[in-house]
Each structure stands twice: as structure tokens, then as C-alpha cells.
VOFINU-286815 format. One record per residue (C-alpha): residue in three letters; x, y, z. Coordinates in Angstrom, 3 decimals, always signed. Example, Ala and Ser with C-alpha at 12.3 -4.5 7.8 and 13.67 -1.06 7.14 Angstrom:
2
ALA_+12.300_-4.500_+7.800
SER_+13.670_-1.060_+7.140
***
This chain:
309
MET_+105.351_+99.590_+151.282
ASN_+108.797_+100.852_+152.296
ALA_+109.693_+103.679_+154.646
GLU_+110.282_+106.140_+151.809
GLU_+106.818_+105.545_+150.404
LEU_+105.050_+105.860_+153.753
LEU_+106.420_+109.371_+154.218
LEU_+105.105_+110.638_+150.881
PRO_+101.756_+112.423_+150.540
PHE_+99.920_+111.084_+147.528
ALA_+96.850_+113.026_+146.503
GLY_+97.825_+113.153_+142.847
LYS_+94.866_+115.308_+141.796
GLU_+96.896_+118.024_+140.120
SER_+97.513_+117.624_+136.401
ASP_+98.412_+120.852_+134.648
ASP_+100.154_+119.573_+131.531
ASP_+99.311_+121.342_+128.301
LEU_+97.970_+118.166_+126.664
ASP_+95.886_+116.869_+129.575
ARG_+92.508_+117.977_+128.262
ALA_+89.236_+116.094_+127.984
LEU_+85.506_+116.432_+127.684
VAL_+82.363_+115.032_+129.226
GLY_+79.178_+115.336_+127.275
PRO_+76.438_+115.452_+126.356
ASN_+75.956_+113.170_+129.400
ASP_+78.528_+111.964_+131.905
GLY_+78.474_+108.191_+131.560
ARG_+81.449_+107.385_+133.760
ILE_+81.046_+104.536_+136.273
HIS_+82.868_+104.331_+139.597
GLU_+84.690_+100.984_+139.602
ILE_+85.012_+99.615_+143.131
ALA_+86.295_+96.115_+142.259
THR_+89.847_+97.384_+141.886
THR_+91.429_+94.095_+142.999
HIS_+89.687_+92.200_+140.179
TYR_+91.303_+91.712_+136.759
PRO_+91.745_+93.797_+134.661
TYR_+91.083_+96.757_+136.989
ASN_+93.880_+95.676_+139.329
THR_+96.348_+96.494_+136.532
VAL_+95.121_+100.099_+136.125
CYS_+97.489_+102.438_+137.967
HIS_+97.230_+105.831_+139.621
LEU_+100.469_+107.714_+138.987
GLY_+101.905_+110.476_+141.167
ARG_+104.662_+112.459_+139.438
ASP_+107.282_+114.412_+141.384
PHE_+109.035_+117.133_+139.379
GLY_+111.049_+118.296_+142.365
ASP_+108.814_+121.210_+143.376
GLY_+107.008_+119.511_+146.263
ARG_+103.818_+118.808_+144.280
TRP_+102.480_+115.432_+143.147
ARG_+100.748_+115.622_+139.761
GLY_+98.286_+112.879_+138.883
CYS_+98.065_+110.691_+135.784
SER_+96.930_+107.172_+134.919
GLY_+98.635_+104.120_+133.459
VAL_+98.361_+100.359_+133.138
LEU_+100.626_+97.428_+133.956
ILE_+101.376_+95.550_+130.725
GLY_+103.871_+93.219_+132.356
PRO_+105.361_+92.573_+135.796
ARG_+107.668_+95.609_+135.568
LYS_+106.263_+97.716_+132.722
VAL_+103.637_+100.480_+132.907
LEU_+102.163_+102.015_+129.756
THR_+101.042_+105.658_+130.017
ALA_+100.873_+108.921_+128.044
GLY_+104.043_+110.665_+126.937
HIS_+103.003_+113.950_+128.546
CYS_+102.706_+112.121_+131.873
LEU_+106.455_+111.433_+131.687
PHE_+107.711_+114.610_+130.016
SER_+106.145_+117.927_+131.024
ILE_+105.960_+120.325_+128.099
LYS_+105.366_+123.205_+130.497
LEU_+108.400_+122.387_+132.668
GLY_+110.546_+120.998_+129.861
ARG_+111.672_+117.934_+131.788
ALA_+110.766_+114.476_+133.056
PRO_+109.736_+113.844_+136.674
ARG_+112.389_+112.948_+139.233
ARG_+110.279_+109.952_+140.233
VAL_+106.854_+108.473_+139.687
ARG_+104.861_+106.705_+142.376
VAL_+102.857_+103.830_+140.883
ALA_+99.730_+102.508_+142.634
PRO_+97.821_+99.713_+140.819
GLY_+94.207_+99.049_+141.786
ARG_+93.997_+102.072_+144.079
MET_+90.540_+102.232_+145.703
ASP_+90.414_+105.669_+147.331
ARG_+92.551_+108.232_+149.130
ASP_+93.890_+105.778_+151.704
SER_+93.492_+102.314_+150.132
PHE_+96.393_+100.816_+148.171
PRO_+95.655_+97.075_+147.839
TYR_+99.054_+96.308_+146.302
GLY_+101.060_+99.093_+147.911
THR_+103.062_+101.542_+145.795
ILE_+106.435_+101.459_+144.078
ILE_+108.681_+104.411_+143.259
ALA_+109.989_+104.308_+139.673
ARG_+112.836_+106.360_+138.235
GLU_+113.276_+104.842_+134.766
PHE_+111.085_+106.236_+131.964
TYR_+110.974_+106.175_+128.154
VAL_+109.245_+108.689_+125.857
PRO_+109.355_+108.859_+122.035
GLU_+112.031_+111.185_+120.681
ARG_+109.429_+112.801_+118.422
PHE_+107.331_+113.748_+121.433
VAL_+110.257_+115.349_+123.254
ARG_+111.677_+116.958_+120.088
PRO_+108.743_+117.270_+117.663
ARG_+109.517_+117.671_+113.979
SER_+106.031_+118.915_+113.088
ARG_+102.954_+120.457_+114.723
THR_+101.275_+117.048_+114.946
ASP_+104.160_+115.020_+116.378
ARG_+103.285_+115.507_+120.045
LYS_+99.750_+114.269_+119.456
GLN_+100.898_+111.345_+117.292
PHE_+103.662_+110.141_+119.643
ASP_+102.089_+110.841_+123.047
TYR_+102.877_+107.570_+124.802
GLY_+105.478_+106.458_+127.306
LEU_+106.796_+103.558_+129.333
ILE_+107.719_+103.266_+133.021
VAL_+110.064_+100.461_+134.068
LEU_+109.623_+99.416_+137.706
PRO_+112.534_+98.282_+139.879
LYS_+110.517_+95.230_+140.948
PRO_+107.116_+93.602_+140.299
PHE_+104.006_+94.102_+142.422
PRO_+103.286_+91.005_+144.521
GLY_+99.912_+89.451_+143.762
ILE_+99.498_+90.756_+140.181
ARG_+100.328_+88.037_+137.676
ARG_+97.839_+88.546_+134.856
PHE_+98.060_+91.389_+132.350
LEU_+96.021_+92.549_+129.378
PRO_+97.643_+91.653_+126.052
VAL_+98.683_+94.546_+123.820
LYS_+97.988_+94.268_+120.097
ALA_+98.099_+96.360_+116.926
LEU_+94.738_+95.864_+115.214
ASN_+93.910_+96.943_+111.684
LYS_+91.322_+99.621_+110.997
ASP_+88.537_+97.179_+110.147
ASP_+89.006_+95.290_+113.408
LEU_+88.935_+98.520_+115.418
LEU_+85.750_+99.752_+113.723
SER_+83.966_+96.384_+113.748
ARG_+80.553_+96.695_+115.386
GLY_+78.827_+94.349_+117.787
PRO_+76.560_+94.539_+120.848
ARG_+79.439_+93.837_+123.246
ARG_+82.335_+95.037_+121.094
LYS_+83.304_+98.327_+122.729
ILE_+86.382_+100.132_+123.970
THR_+86.812_+101.050_+127.639
VAL_+88.898_+103.841_+129.147
ALA_+89.615_+103.278_+132.860
GLY_+91.665_+105.623_+135.018
TYR_+91.865_+108.201_+137.776
PRO_+90.245_+111.553_+136.822
GLY_+91.030_+114.606_+138.926
ASP_+87.406_+115.782_+139.172
ARG_+86.370_+112.778_+141.285
PRO_+87.362_+111.837_+144.879
VAL_+91.104_+111.291_+145.185
GLY_+92.282_+107.812_+144.277
THR_+88.971_+106.528_+142.868
LEU_+88.860_+104.552_+139.616
TRP_+86.348_+105.513_+136.895
ARG_+85.544_+103.845_+133.585
HIS_+83.293_+104.331_+130.559
SER_+82.725_+102.277_+127.405
GLU_+81.669_+103.235_+123.872
GLN_+82.467_+102.198_+120.312
VAL_+85.374_+103.602_+118.323
ALA_+84.160_+106.512_+116.200
ARG_+87.154_+107.178_+113.918
VAL_+90.584_+105.710_+113.253
THR_+93.675_+107.338_+111.736
PRO_+97.080_+105.714_+111.214
ARG_+98.224_+106.832_+114.698
ARG_+95.096_+107.937_+116.596
LEU_+91.783_+106.560_+117.910
MET_+88.741_+108.810_+118.406
TYR_+85.754_+108.016_+120.594
SER_+82.932_+109.506_+122.695
VAL_+84.126_+107.839_+125.920
ASP_+83.774_+110.324_+128.804
THR_+86.996_+111.371_+130.534
CYS_+88.486_+114.291_+132.475
PRO_+92.057_+115.478_+133.195
GLY_+93.876_+112.821_+135.209
HIS_+92.582_+110.134_+132.850
SER_+95.600_+110.784_+130.608
GLY_+97.629_+107.601_+130.246
SER_+94.623_+105.342_+130.833
PRO_+94.527_+102.151_+128.791
ILE_+92.083_+101.914_+125.915
TRP_+91.059_+98.286_+125.826
LEU_+88.755_+96.605_+123.361
SER_+86.193_+94.032_+124.470
ARG_+85.916_+91.583_+121.615
GLY_+82.555_+90.152_+122.639
ASP_+83.992_+86.765_+123.599
GLY_+84.964_+87.771_+127.127
GLY_+88.492_+88.796_+126.182
GLU_+90.010_+92.283_+126.266
ILE_+93.087_+93.641_+124.526
ILE_+94.830_+97.005_+124.859
VAL_+94.625_+98.906_+121.559
GLY_+95.569_+102.445_+122.642
VAL_+96.455_+105.006_+125.305
HIS_+94.074_+107.844_+126.196
THR_+95.723_+111.244_+125.857
SER_+93.408_+114.159_+125.122
GLY_+90.054_+115.750_+124.390
ILE_+88.513_+119.090_+123.506
ILE_+88.486_+122.373_+125.438
ASP_+85.870_+125.126_+125.388
ARG_+86.467_+128.701_+124.191
ASN_+87.760_+129.641_+127.658
GLY_+90.381_+126.895_+127.663
HIS_+88.517_+124.591_+130.097
SER_+87.794_+120.897_+129.691
PHE_+84.090_+120.438_+128.952
GLY_+82.118_+119.286_+131.995
CYS_+85.161_+118.592_+134.174
SER_+84.756_+121.369_+136.726
LYS_+81.973_+123.334_+138.354
GLY_+80.406_+125.909_+136.064
VAL_+81.821_+124.397_+132.845
ILE_+79.173_+123.198_+130.406
LEU_+79.035_+119.673_+129.008
ALA_+80.362_+119.191_+125.506
PRO_+77.867_+119.334_+122.650
PRO_+77.129_+116.083_+120.780
GLY_+79.638_+115.018_+118.164
MET_+82.834_+116.020_+119.947
LEU_+85.365_+113.282_+120.529
ASN_+88.153_+112.322_+122.909
SER_+91.201_+110.646_+121.440
GLY_+94.268_+108.571_+122.180
VAL_+97.378_+107.085_+120.644
ARG_+96.730_+103.951_+118.624
ILE_+98.858_+100.860_+119.246
THR_+100.775_+100.189_+116.017
PRO_+103.558_+97.707_+115.199
GLU_+106.050_+100.559_+115.750
VAL_+104.604_+101.321_+119.203
LEU_+104.698_+97.624_+120.087
ALA_+108.364_+97.355_+119.110
ASN_+109.258_+100.422_+121.195
LEU_+107.433_+99.039_+124.225
ARG_+109.078_+95.666_+123.842
HIS_+112.585_+97.120_+123.339
PRO_+112.592_+100.770_+124.506
ARG_+116.384_+100.994_+123.955
ARG_+116.331_+99.589_+120.427
ARG_+118.037_+101.403_+117.576
VAL_+116.504_+102.064_+114.165
GLU_+118.842_+103.168_+111.359
GLY_+121.460_+104.274_+113.858
SER_+119.242_+106.230_+116.255
ARG_+116.978_+105.424_+119.166
PRO_+113.274_+106.257_+118.756
MET_+112.799_+106.457_+122.548
PHE_+114.479_+108.873_+124.965
GLU_+115.449_+107.374_+128.302
PHE_+115.097_+109.345_+131.537
GLY_+116.183_+108.003_+134.903
THR_+118.507_+108.038_+137.884
GLY_+121.939_+109.288_+136.892
LEU_+120.836_+110.279_+133.393
GLY_+119.769_+113.863_+134.100
TYR_+116.198_+115.100_+134.018
SER_+116.514_+118.293_+132.027
SER_+118.975_+116.987_+129.442
PHE_+118.815_+114.106_+127.028
PRO_+120.663_+110.881_+127.934
ASP_+123.458_+109.107_+126.154
THR_+122.145_+106.964_+123.308
SER_+125.144_+104.691_+122.816
HIS_+123.497_+101.585_+124.253
ARG_+122.327_+99.295_+121.451
ILE_+119.499_+96.778_+121.576
ARG_+118.317_+95.412_+118.273
PRO_+114.755_+94.098_+117.805
THR_+114.621_+90.367_+117.291
ARG_+111.459_+90.186_+115.197
SER_+108.499_+92.099_+113.835
TRP_+105.603_+92.469_+116.272
ALA_+102.945_+93.369_+113.714
ASN_+99.633_+91.633_+114.407
THR_+101.111_+89.655_+117.301
PRO_+99.420_+89.955_+120.708
PHE_+101.728_+89.800_+123.688
VAL_+102.112_+90.632_+127.333
LEU_+105.246_+92.635_+128.053
***
């Protein structure tokens, strides 16, 4: 950990983005994961976002390669503030308030879908709520990463005693810097979204959704982004005095599709003359959109191909 990082407070409990909503109910099934240095939990990251106002806002993410972190789009572009963070502090495998087994790294290069930043319809922000952080260097000691794959609907809905999805991240209603997970089966699938009864709370946004295939292997199939709020605008069960959600309500996340895979692999790629991902970073300006003249063309189709980025 460098001198800059040591001077930074990092509670990261605050998360006041418009889309960071969730529910817990009818029972809170979340489990506190203490083996944060064991794979794959050592790849799950606590994110602290600095928007330049002296506050660190929490989110979650996951390392999908030595220098790439997958998270939610609203973790990297605040709808309320109308800008990206100045920097994001990334802490994989964080155990608690004071324990950072792999240290932390400050990142200043982020990518968010253009249709999340500039939505063309009422549903765009929900459909394109994912983002990518590029680190300036890898974390020492982390060399294994969950593969990311675009599964078809039948594969996602396939049932089995050990075939479940897991959401693992850092919710703001639990002690600072503690990792929590819960597993259930996928309930519904749309072309761009996954729906499930996995219990989460604000702060879990950006958590990986990984599927256990029953053979001991896990693959990332989505990114957790949102849930349901009660009539008073509060996340069900996530704060004192707020009731648990009634049965049948579902959390949801962005589904990994071939398009998402291509954007994660080549975030600066161009499609029909335009770039599907906005780039934010040092020297690019945080309240304006960057130059899009840089061209990177995809080299192949990533449909149905698992890979580690």
C-alpha cells in the first residue's frame, strides 16, 4: 500500500445512487464470508468512490483479470451527480474495517455503456447498468479469476441440487468492510436481465452473479444492480424499522451477453463508427464526455466462449 492510500479513510458505507436499491425478504439468508483470501472470494472487491466532495461511497465489484474489475454502471457514473468519480479505491478480499489482505489500488480509468450515460429510452439505464475499471497494475498474490460467459436462457434456468447463482459483495447495512453472500436459483431471464430471490442490500451493487454448475466450477453470468423499494422509498429489510419484502419479489442484475463480453474485452472498440462505451479517466474530464477518436476493432465474436479477461 502506497503513501497516498494510507492517508485515505475508507469506510465506504455510503451509497446514495438512485439505482442502488435492494430487498431482503421474507427471510434474510445472507452469510458472512470470512474466508476472503480463498478463491473465488479473494476476487470480490470493496469499492470506495471519490466524487471530489470528501465522501467515500461504497459499491462492490469483482476482478475478472489481473487489471480489470467488473461492477455496476451506476457505481461508475452517478445519476444524481451527473458525473464519474475522480478515483475509485479497489480492495479485493477485504475482511473488515481494518483488514486488507491484498492492499488497495487507486484506479482512475473507467468505462460505462453510452446508453447508460445517455439513455435513449426509459429502460436503458436498467438494461445497460454495468461498467469496467482498469487498474494501473495487478494485485500481487491474485492469479486466478472466475471465467465470464454468456449462457443461453435454458442454461441459466436449468435446475439442479447444487446449480445455483451466488451474489457476493459488501452491503452497507453490515459492519464496514465485511463480505456477505447468498445463493438461490435464477427465477426469470430476459434478453438483458436476470431476476432472483437472492438477498442483498445497498452496497451490494456491482457484485458478481456467479453460477455454480454442480461440478465444482463457477462462472460469472451477471452483475447485481437493483431490487425493489417499499412505498416510502426504502429498501426492504435493509435498515432498522423497514419491513422485510413479501414473498415473490425479486432482485435483479445485468445479464452477461455476447455484446457485454465484447465490450469488456475491448472497452474502446467501435461498432458502426461509434463507441458503445464511454471512457472516464485522468485527463479526460469527469463531467464531460471524452474524445472517441481512438479505434480498437474486435478481433472475433465472443458468443458462447468462456474467458478470463
